[in-house]
C-alpha positions in Angstrom: 205.0 79.4 -35.5 203.4 80.0 -38.2 204.7 77.6 -40.6 203.8 74.9 -38.2 200.7 75.6 -37.9 200.3 76.1 -42.0 202.0 71.9 -41.4 199.6 71.2 -39.3 196.5 72.1 -41.0 197.5 70.3 -44.1 198.6 67.2 -42.0 195.3 66.9 -41.0 193.8 66.7 -44.3 196.1 63.8 -45.2 194.6 62.2 -42.2 192.7 60.1 -44.1 195.0 58.2 -46.0 197.7 57.8 -43.5 195.6 58.1 -40.1 196.0 60.9 -38.0 197.0 59.5 -34.8 200.1 58.0 -37.3 200.8 61.3 -38.7 200.4 63.6 -35.7 202.8 61.4 -33.9 206.4 62.4 -33.6 206.1 65.6 -35.3 209.3 65.5 -37.4 208.4 61.8 -38.9 205.0 62.7 -39.5 205.8 65.8 -42.2 208.5 64.5 -43.5 206.0 61.5 -44.8 203.2 63.8 -45.5 206.3 65.8 -47.6 207.4 62.9 -49.4 204.1 62.2 -50.7 203.0 65.8 -52.0 203.5 66.6 -55.2 205.4 69.6 -56.6 203.5 72.7 -55.7 201.7 74.5 -58.6 202.3 77.8 -59.6 200.9 80.7 -57.8 200.2 82.8 -60.5 200.9 83.5 -64.0 201.3 87.6 -63.4 204.9 87.1 -63.1 205.8 85.5 -66.5 204.4 87.7 -68.5 207.1 90.1 -70.8 206.4 92.3 -73.2 208.9 93.3 -76.1 211.7 95.9 -75.8 212.3 96.6 -79.7 209.7 98.1 -81.9 208.7 96.9 -85.1 207.8 97.5 -88.9 203.7 97.9 -87.7 204.1 98.9 -83.7 207.5 101.5 -84.0 207.1 103.1 -80.5 208.6 102.1 -77.4 206.9 99.9 -74.7 205.1 101.3 -72.4 202.7 104.0 -74.2 200.0 101.9 -75.4 201.0 98.6 -73.1 198.4 98.8 -70.0 199.2 100.3 -66.9 201.1 97.9 -64.5 200.7 97.7 -61.0 203.1 99.9 -59.8 205.6 102.6 -61.4 209.2 104.8 -61.6 209.6 108.3 -63.2 212.9 109.6 -62.9 214.4 112.7 -64.8 218.5 112.7 -65.0 220.7 115.9 -65.6 223.3 115.5 -67.6 227.0 116.2 -66.0 229.2 119.3 -66.5 231.0 117.7 -69.6 229.0 115.1 -70.6 229.0 115.5 -74.6 227.1 113.5 -77.1 229.2 111.3 -77.4 228.9 110.3 -73.7 225.1 111.0 -73.7 224.8 108.1 -76.9 226.9 105.5 -74.6 225.0 105.9 -71.9 221.9 105.5 -73.9 223.4 102.3 -75.2 224.2 100.8 -71.7 220.5 101.8 -70.9 219.0 100.4 -73.6 220.6 96.8 -73.7 219.9 97.1 -69.8 216.3 97.0 -70.5 216.4 94.7 -73.6 218.0 91.9 -70.8 215.2 92.7 -68.0 212.6 92.6 -69.9 212.7 89.7 -71.0 213.6 88.5 -67.7 217.0 88.3 -67.8 219.8 89.2 -65.9 221.5 92.3 -66.5 225.5 93.2 -66.7 226.0 93.9 -63.2 223.2 93.0 -61.6 222.8 93.3 -58.5 220.1 90.3 -58.1 217.1 92.2 -56.3 214.7 90.5 -58.8 216.3 87.3 -59.3 213.3 85.2 -58.2 210.7 87.0 -60.2 209.8 87.0 -64.0 209.5 90.5 -66.4 206.6 91.2 -64.4 205.1 93.2 -67.7 208.2 95.0 -67.2 208.4 98.2 -69.9 211.2 100.5 -69.6 210.5 103.9 -71.5 213.2 106.6 -72.7 212.7 110.1 -73.4 214.7 113.6 -73.5 213.8 116.9 -72.2 214.8 120.1 -74.4 217.1 121.2 -72.1 219.2 117.8 -73.8 219.8 119.3 -76.8 221.4 122.5 -76.1 223.8 120.3 -73.6 224.5 117.7 -76.7 224.5 120.6 -79.4 221.8 118.9 -81.2 219.5 122.1 -81.3 219.3 122.1 -85.2 217.4 118.7 -84.7 215.2 119.9 -82.0 211.2 119.3 -83.4 209.1 122.2 -84.0 206.0 120.4 -82.7 208.6 120.4 -79.4 206.7 123.2 -77.5 207.1 124.1 -74.2 204.0 123.9 -71.4 203.0 127.6 -70.8 202.0 128.5 -67.4 198.8 127.8 -66.0 196.6 130.2 -63.8 196.3 127.1 -61.5 199.7 125.8 -61.5 201.5 125.8 -58.3 205.0 124.1 -59.8 207.8 123.1 -58.1 211.0 123.6 -60.7 213.1 121.3 -58.9 210.3 118.2 -59.7 209.9 119.5 -63.2 212.2 119.6 -66.1 215.2 117.3 -66.7 217.4 116.1 -69.7 216.4 112.6 -70.0 213.7 110.8 -68.8 212.7 107.0 -67.9 209.1 105.8 -67.3 209.7 102.0 -65.2 206.2 100.1 -65.1 205.8 96.4 -63.8 203.3 94.2 -62.5 206.0 93.6 -59.3 207.5 96.3 -57.4 211.1 94.3 -56.6 211.4 94.1 -60.5 210.5 97.9 -60.7 212.6 99.0 -58.5 215.8 96.4 -59.9 214.8 98.4 -62.9 215.4 101.6 -61.6 218.3 101.1 -59.2 220.3 99.4 -62.3 219.4 102.0 -64.6 220.6 104.6 -62.1 223.7 102.9 -61.5 224.3 102.7 -65.2 224.1 106.5 -65.3 226.5 107.2 -62.9 229.6 110.0 -64.0 227.0 110.4 -67.2 224.3 111.9 -65.7 221.9 112.1 -61.9 219.2 112.1 -60.7 217.2 115.3 -61.1 213.4 113.9 -59.7 212.0 110.8 -59.3 208.4 109.8 -58.6 206.8 106.5 -57.1 203.0 105.5 -58.4 201.1 103.0 -58.3 197.7 101.3 -60.1 195.4 98.3 -59.5 197.4 95.1 -59.1 196.4 92.3 -62.0 193.6 90.2 -60.9 192.1 92.4 -58.1 188.9 92.5 -60.2 186.9 89.8 -61.7 187.3 91.0 -64.7 189.1 93.7 -66.4 188.0 97.0 -65.9 188.9 100.8 -65.7 191.0 102.1 -63.4 189.9 104.1 -60.2 191.6 106.9 -59.0 192.4 108.4 -55.5 188.9 110.1 -55.7 186.8 107.1 -56.4 186.3 108.1 -60.0 186.5 105.8 -62.5 189.0 106.7 -64.5 190.3 107.2 -68.4 187.3 106.1 -69.8 187.7 108.4 -72.7 190.8 107.5 -73.5 191.6 107.1 -77.5 191.3 103.6 -78.7 193.1 101.4 -81.2 190.1 100.9 -83.5 189.1 104.6 -83.8 190.6 105.9 -87.3 192.8 108.6 -86.0 194.2 107.0 -82.8 197.5 106.7 -84.1 197.8 109.9 -85.9 196.5 111.1 -82.3 199.5 109.8 -80.1 202.6 109.3 -82.7 205.3 111.3 -85.2 204.9 110.6 -89.1 205.9 112.0 -91.8 208.8 114.0 -90.5 211.4 114.7 -92.7 215.4 115.3 -92.5 216.8 116.4 -89.2 213.3 115.6 -87.5 213.2 112.3 -88.5 214.4 111.0 -86.2 211.0 111.3 -83.8 208.8 109.9 -86.6 206.9 106.9 -84.6 207.6 108.3 -81.2 205.3 110.3 -79.2 205.6 113.5 -76.8 205.0 112.7 -72.8 203.4 115.5 -70.8 204.3 114.6 -67.1 202.3 116.4 -64.2 202.4 115.6 -60.4 198.7 116.3 -59.5 197.8 116.9 -55.7 194.1 115.8 -55.5 192.8 117.8 -52.6 191.2 114.8 -50.7 189.7 116.5 -47.6 187.7 118.7 -49.1 186.7 116.4 -52.1 185.8 113.8 -49.6 183.4 116.3 -47.7 181.3 116.5 -50.9 178.0 114.8 -51.1 178.1 112.1 -53.7 175.4 114.6 -55.6 178.2 116.9 -56.1 180.9 114.9 -56.9 179.3 113.5 -59.3 178.4 116.7 -60.8 182.1 118.0 -60.6 182.9 115.1 -63.0 179.9 114.5 -65.1 179.9 110.4 -63.9 178.3 108.6 -61.8 180.8 107.5 -58.9 179.2 103.7 -59.3 180.3 102.4 -62.4 181.4 105.6 -64.9 178.2 106.2 -66.6 177.8 109.7 -68.0 175.4 111.8 -66.2 173.6 112.2 -69.5 172.5 108.0 -69.3 174.0 104.6 -70.1 176.7 102.8 -68.8 180.4 103.6 -68.9 181.0 102.9 -72.3 178.2 105.2 -73.5 179.8 108.3 -75.2 178.4 111.2 -73.5 175.3 113.6 -74.9 177.0 117.3 -73.9 173.4 118.2 -75.1 171.3 116.1 -72.8 168.6 118.1 -71.0 167.1 117.2 -67.3 163.2 117.2 -66.5 163.9 120.4 -64.8 165.5 121.9 -67.8 169.6 121.8 -67.0 172.0 119.9 -68.9 172.6 116.5 -67.7 176.5 116.7 -67.6 176.8 120.5 -66.0 178.7 123.4 -68.0 181.5 122.8 -66.0 181.8 119.5 -65.6 185.3 117.7 -66.0 184.2 115.3 -68.6 182.4 117.8 -70.5 185.6 120.6 -70.5 187.7 117.8 -71.5 186.3 116.3 -74.1 187.6 116.0 -77.9 184.0 118.0 -79.0 184.9 120.8 -76.9 189.0 121.2 -78.1 188.6 121.2 -81.2 188.5 117.5 -81.6 192.3 117.1 -79.4 193.2 114.0 -78.1 195.8 112.4 -75.7 196.2 109.2 -74.4 196.3 109.3 -70.5 198.2 106.5 -68.9 198.6 107.3 -65.0 199.3 105.9 -61.8 198.5 107.1 -58.4 201.1 108.3 -55.7 200.9 108.6 -51.8 203.9 110.4 -50.2 202.9 110.5 -46.4 201.0 113.3 -45.1 201.7 116.9 -44.3 201.9 117.8 -40.2 198.1 118.5 -40.3 197.1 115.4 -41.3 196.6 116.5 -45.1 197.1 113.4 -47.5 200.3 114.4 -50.3 198.4 111.8 -52.6 196.9 112.3 -56.0 197.7 111.4 -59.5 201.3 110.8 -61.7 199.4 112.3 -65.0 201.2 110.7 -68.0 199.6 112.0 -71.4 200.7 111.1 -75.0 200.0 113.2 -78.1 201.9 113.5 -81.4 202.2 117.2 -80.7 201.7 118.9 -77.2 200.4 121.8 -78.6 197.0 120.2 -80.2 197.0 117.9 -77.5 197.7 118.4 -73.7 198.4 122.1 -74.2 194.8 123.0 -76.1 192.9 120.8 -73.9 194.4 121.9 -69.9 194.2 125.6 -71.6 190.3 125.2 -71.2 190.5 123.2 -67.9 192.4 126.0 -66.0 189.6 128.4 -67.0 186.5 126.0 -66.8 186.8 123.0 -64.6 184.9 122.0 -61.4 187.7 119.8 -60.8 190.2 122.5 -60.6 188.9 123.8 -57.2 190.3 120.0 -55.5 193.5 119.8 -57.3 196.7 121.2 -57.8 199.5 120.9 -60.0 202.6 121.2 -58.5 205.3 119.6 -61.5 205.4 119.6 -64.9 208.0 118.0 -67.7 207.4 117.8 -71.3 209.5 114.8 -73.1 210.2 114.0 -76.6 210.2 110.1 -76.8 211.5 108.6 -80.3 210.6 105.3 -81.0 211.8 102.3 -79.8 215.5 100.8 -80.7 215.5 97.5 -83.2 217.6 95.1 -82.4 221.4 95.8 -82.5 220.4 99.4 -81.9 219.6 101.9 -78.9 216.8 104.1 -78.0 217.6 107.8 -79.0 220.2 105.9 -82.0 218.5 108.1 -85.1 218.8 111.5 -82.4 222.4 111.0 -81.4 224.0 109.6 -84.7 221.6 110.7 -87.8 
């Protein structure tokens, strides 16, 4: 019925050329005449045609999915190696995974394709691979464990589920089309059969490209503009804050790589939404409407942590999230936050199981996430409205060069 109505409206739009009575008389004949005269339809969008290179270069050796703009959907999945899966089998798996990712990110069908995404383009697909600390002992590579691969310590506000943290191997998948993202996840999971099994998996989403009239910083599920103070490529220390460089000997395999902290942060939306707007803004330190700091200006104006209001109080409260997390409050510590939102249904009482899949990138966790989280754990007003429910840390090597696979420098070096 819907197709017939659409055809009828479109036929009426051509009535001036063919005569309304003649076009509409004898439905099938009229429709056939219209179709024969209709030019080929224009493409609906170019989003699906966008591709992100899988291989690294000398100028940009990092894997895709780190500085790539966040896509509309994401899958984060960790694997544990099967019993008896040694270094050689792990290398074979990374070789299979890299070959499949190279094909899919270019919009080509991988080996043994299931055709789920057959009609779609690459849709900005990225596939990013990382290693957990446990991978090194499982594969006899403890001598190549980087000194910067510092375990994340416990924090007082943690409520961690061990079953949703850790893992020998990690994959981050992002794409602007849900079918493309699922297809990549399924292909890689099947390719791991017999060598590694899924330990945990999380699904996230962000804003769809084109949903706003111009590019904007995304909002999280609390309605706050989230990501304004991220390091910018133009910053003099951007690469040094995010990417490993100059490591000698057994750790050289990480040069050009980064460390990913992954946390499932549940937002306590019911109590948050009960707060008046002024209170929400004070907790964050930014206006909710446009993301501008409470110290004044626009979203892009640097926050003035010394600014006082007329009543003599700090414009940005002492426990405001942006103050406590600021680089100047943490000895210059920086990390690139590239999170996705999640919603996994409702608890029996109607409480939404929703929040942020927090993914943060840095050259050294001790001087990035760990330093900042220690401050947030003790002084952040936002901590009363969130709960950290899972945690993991992965060493993410540089991208593979053509003809190589991700992690080859570690597994064969």
